[in-house]
N, C-alpha and C positions, 0 to 999 in steps of 0.2 A: 478495606475494601475485597469483596468477596472476586473468585474466581470470573461469577460472571460478570461484574463490575468491570474489574480490568479487561473482560474481552470486548466490553463496548468501548470503552477509552481507546484501546489499540486499533480497533475499525473505525472510530471515529478518528485516529492518526494516520489511517490509508487510506482515509477518504482526504483528508487535508493534503496527504501528500501528492496524492492522483491532482486533486486539483492545483497544486504549484507546479505539475510536471507539466498541464497542457502549454501548451506552445513556447516553453522553455525554447532559450535560442543559442543557448551555450552546452553541446555536449558535454560538460565535465558536470553541471548542475543533472543535465538530465540523469548523467551514470549513479552519482550520489543520490539525488532522489530515490533511483533505482533500488540500490542498495539498501536503504533506511527501509524502504518496503518489505524488500525480502526478508530482512530482518524481522519486522513486524510479525510477516507470513510466518516465520516458524517459532514465533513468539506463540501466536494463535494456537498452530500445530499444538505445539509443547504443551499449552495449556486444552487441550482436545478441540478446538472449536470446530467447527467445520467449514474448510477454508480449499478455495480452489486447487488444483491438484500441483500448475504451474503457477509459482509467485509472483512472477514477473508482471509489470503492468502492462496492461494490454495496450501495442503502439495504434492498433484501430479505435481502439475507444478513446486516448489519447485525442489522436486526429481527428476524431468526429466530436470532441469537446466531451462526451456523458461522463457523468460522474456518478 
C-alpha cells in the first residue's frame, strides 16, 4: 500500500467515525470515537497529509448531521 492509499483509507475511517458519532446518546461512546478520530488525525499529520489544525470532531457539524 502506498502512502497515498493509506491516507485515503484513514480519511474514509474518519468519515465513518464521524457518522457513528452523530446522535450518539452515550457520552463514553462519544469520547471513544473522538479519541479514535484524533489518533487518525495524527496519523494523517505524520503522513504529511493536509489536515485541519484542530483534530476534534466539530460538534456543530455533528449536530447538523453533516458528514
